[in-house]
C-alpha positions as CSV (number, residue, x, y, z in Angstrom):
1,M,53.7,8.5,68.1
2,A,57.0,6.7,67.5
3,R,58.1,9.4,65.1
4,T,57.4,12.1,67.6
5,R,59.5,10.4,70.3
6,T,62.3,9.9,67.9
7,F,62.4,13.6,67.0
8,A,62.3,14.7,70.6
9,L,65.2,12.4,71.5
10,A,67.2,13.7,68.6
11,A,66.6,17.3,69.7
12,A,67.7,16.5,73.2
13,L,70.9,14.8,72.0
14,A,71.7,17.8,69.8
15,C,71.3,20.2,72.8
16,A,73.4,18.0,75.0
17,A,76.2,18.1,72.4
18,V,76.6,21.9,72.8
19,P,79.5,22.7,75.3
20,A,78.3,24.1,78.6
21,A,80.7,27.1,78.2
22,A,78.9,28.2,75.1
23,Q,75.7,28.4,77.0
24,Q,77.1,30.7,79.7
25,R,76.1,34.4,79.5
26,V,78.8,37.0,80.2
27,W,77.8,39.9,82.5
28,V,79.0,43.2,81.3
29,P,78.4,46.0,83.8
30,S,76.9,49.3,82.5
31,T,79.5,51.2,84.7
32,P,83.0,50.2,85.7
33,P,83.3,48.6,89.1
34,R,84.1,50.9,92.0
35,G,87.7,51.9,92.2
36,T,88.4,51.5,88.5
37,V,87.2,55.0,87.4
38,T,90.2,57.2,86.6
39,Q,89.7,60.8,87.9
40,P,91.4,63.6,85.9
41,A,94.4,65.2,87.6
42,P,93.5,68.4,89.4
43,A,94.4,71.7,87.7
44,P,97.4,73.4,89.1
45,A,96.7,76.4,91.4
46,P,96.9,79.7,89.6
47,Q,100.2,81.5,90.2
48,P,100.3,85.3,90.7
49,A,101.7,87.3,87.9
50,P,105.3,88.5,88.6
51,A,105.5,92.1,89.6
52,P,106.7,94.4,86.8
53,V,110.4,95.4,87.1
54,H,111.3,98.7,85.7
55,G,113.9,101.4,86.3
56,G,113.2,105.0,86.9
57,Y,111.3,106.6,89.8
58,D,109.1,104.2,91.7
59,H,106.1,106.3,92.9
60,H,104.7,103.3,94.9
61,R,107.8,102.9,97.0
62,G,108.7,106.6,97.1
63,G,112.3,105.9,96.2
64,S,114.5,106.8,93.2
65,G,116.4,103.9,91.8
66,Y,117.6,104.7,88.3
67,G,117.9,101.1,87.0
68,Y,118.3,101.0,83.3
69,G,117.3,97.4,82.8
70,S,118.5,95.7,79.7
71,G,119.5,98.8,77.9
72,Y,119.3,102.6,77.7
73,G,115.8,103.7,76.9
74,Q,114.1,100.5,78.2
75,D,112.3,99.4,81.4
76,V,110.9,102.8,82.1
77,A,108.2,103.4,84.7
78,P,104.8,103.8,82.9
79,D,103.1,107.1,82.7
80,L,100.4,108.0,85.2
81,P,96.9,108.0,83.6
82,N,95.8,111.5,84.8
83,C,99.0,113.6,84.5
84,T,100.3,115.5,81.5
85,V,103.2,117.9,80.9
86,T,103.1,120.5,78.1
87,F,106.1,122.5,77.0
88,S,106.1,125.6,74.9
89,G,108.9,127.9,73.8
90,A,112.4,126.5,73.3
91,V,111.0,123.0,73.9
92,Q,107.5,122.0,72.7
93,G,105.2,119.0,73.1
94,T,102.9,117.2,75.5
95,Y,104.1,114.2,77.5
96,G,103.2,112.0,80.4
97,C,104.3,112.0,84.1
98,S,106.0,109.0,85.6
99,S,105.5,110.1,89.3
100,V,103.7,112.5,91.5
101,Q,104.3,112.6,95.3
102,T,103.0,114.9,98.0
103,E,104.3,114.6,101.5
104,W,104.6,116.6,104.8
105,R,107.7,116.2,106.9
106,R,107.0,116.3,110.6
107,G,110.5,117.3,111.8
108,E,110.8,120.2,109.3
109,G,107.1,121.3,109.2
110,I,107.2,121.7,105.4
111,S,105.5,120.0,102.5
112,T,106.9,118.9,99.2
113,V,105.2,118.2,95.9
114,R,107.4,116.2,93.5
115,I,106.6,115.6,89.8
116,L,108.8,113.5,87.5
117,S,108.6,113.1,83.7
118,N,110.9,110.7,82.0
119,P,112.9,109.7,85.1
120,G,116.6,109.3,84.5
121,Q,116.1,110.6,80.9
122,Q,115.6,107.0,79.9
123,I,113.4,107.7,76.9
124,L,115.4,109.1,74.0
125,N,114.3,112.3,72.4
126,R,111.9,113.1,75.3
127,P,112.3,116.0,77.7
128,A,112.9,115.2,81.4
129,L,111.1,117.4,83.9
130,E,111.9,117.3,87.6
131,V,109.8,119.3,90.0
132,S,110.5,119.5,93.7
133,V,108.5,122.3,95.2
134,G,108.6,122.9,99.0
135,F,106.5,125.2,101.2
136,G,105.7,125.7,104.9
137,G,102.7,123.9,106.4
138,A,100.6,121.0,105.3
139,P,99.5,120.6,101.6
140,L,95.9,121.9,101.9
141,A,93.2,121.6,99.2
142,R,92.7,124.9,97.2
143,G,96.2,125.9,98.4
144,A,98.2,128.2,96.1
145,H,102.0,128.4,96.3
146,S,104.7,130.0,94.2
147,N,108.4,130.7,94.1
148,R,107.7,133.6,96.6
149,D,107.0,131.2,99.4
150,A,109.5,128.4,98.4
151,V,111.6,126.8,101.0
152,Q,115.3,126.1,100.5
153,G,115.9,123.2,98.2
154,T,112.9,123.9,95.9
155,A,114.0,123.3,92.3
156,V,112.5,122.9,88.9
157,W,114.7,121.4,86.2
158,L,114.2,120.6,82.5
159,R,116.8,118.5,80.6
160,Y,116.5,118.0,76.9
161,N,118.9,117.2,74.1
162,G,121.9,118.1,76.2
163,A,120.5,121.5,77.3
164,V,119.2,122.4,80.8
165,W,116.6,124.9,81.9
166,G,116.0,125.5,85.6
167,A,114.9,127.5,88.6
168,Q,116.1,126.8,92.1
169,A,115.3,128.5,95.5
170,G,118.4,130.2,96.7
171,G,120.3,129.4,93.6
172,P,120.8,130.7,90.1
173,G,117.9,131.0,87.7
174,L,115.1,131.7,90.2
175,P,115.0,135.5,89.8
176,A,114.5,135.2,86.1
177,G,112.0,132.4,86.3
178,G,109.1,131.4,88.5
179,Y,106.3,128.9,89.1
180,A,102.8,128.6,90.4
181,L,101.4,125.6,92.2
182,Y,97.6,125.1,92.8
183,L,96.3,122.1,94.7
184,A,92.7,121.5,93.7
185,R,92.5,118.5,96.0
186,S,94.6,117.1,98.8
187,T,93.8,114.0,100.9
188,D,95.8,112.6,103.8
189,T,96.5,109.0,103.0
190,G,98.4,108.0,106.2
191,E,101.4,108.0,108.4
192,T,104.9,107.5,107.0
193,G,108.3,107.2,108.7
194,Y,108.9,110.9,108.3
195,G,105.4,112.5,108.5
196,R,102.3,112.1,106.4
197,A,101.6,111.2,102.8
198,Y,99.0,112.9,100.7
199,S,97.1,112.2,97.5
200,A,96.9,115.5,95.7
201,G,96.0,116.9,92.3
202,G,96.0,120.3,90.6
203,T,98.1,122.3,88.3
204,F,101.7,123.5,88.1
205,T,103.1,126.1,85.8
206,A,106.7,127.4,85.5
207,D,108.7,129.7,83.3
208,L,112.2,128.3,83.2
209,P,115.2,130.4,81.9
210,A,118.0,128.8,80.0
211,Y,120.6,127.4,82.4
212,S,123.2,125.5,80.5
213,G,123.6,124.9,76.8
214,A,120.1,126.2,76.1
215,S,118.8,129.1,74.1
216,G,115.5,130.8,75.1
217,P,113.1,130.1,78.0
218,V,110.6,127.2,78.3
219,H,107.1,127.5,79.6
220,V,105.9,124.4,81.5
221,E,102.3,123.4,82.3
222,V,101.5,120.3,84.4
223,R,98.0,118.9,85.1
224,F,98.0,116.2,87.7
C-alpha cells in the first residue's frame, strides 16, 4: 500500500511540473473567419470590337470616300458575298463587287442601280467597273431595263491598266455599246432623305466599246 501511494504521488508531481501553456489546445478553424476570404477581382466588361476602317465606296453609308489608308492598294472595302463581275474580250477574268445600291429619288421620279468593283482602283492589276444605270419609275421586281430607256447621267465605265471602256447616256460610246439590266428581286427597305432605298438582285450585262487608250470591246456580266 505504501508503494502504491508513493507511485501516485510521483505521477502527480510529474504532471504538475508540465507548464500550463503546453497543455493548452490551439483551435484551428476549418474555414477562415468571416471577412478574411479574398474574392477574385471581377473580370473586365467585354469591349466591342472597333469598326473596320477602309477606303473605297461604303455601301452601308451610301457615300463615296476614296480614302487610301496606309498606302495604295490597301484598306479596300471587302467584296460582297453574292456578287460577281466577269469580263471577256479585251479584258478577261472574274472578280467581286464592292458595292451594290438601288434607290428611288422622289423629286426626280427615277431609280438608279449602282454597282462598283474595285472602288477607286485601289487593288493593283484588277479592273475597276463603275455602273450607274438610271430609269424612270420605281425599281420593280422582274423589271427589265436597257440603254434604250436610260435617263440622262446613266453611265458604265471600265478602267484597267491605263485604258478606259465606256458607255454613257447622251455621251460618246453609247451608240456602239449597250447594256441590259434585269431585276429578279426588289424589296423596299425604307425611307431615305431623298426617297426610298431598295434591296435588289439580278443580272447586268454590257458591251463596252474602247473609249480611251483601249483596243477592242469588253463584254461585262454581273450577277448580284
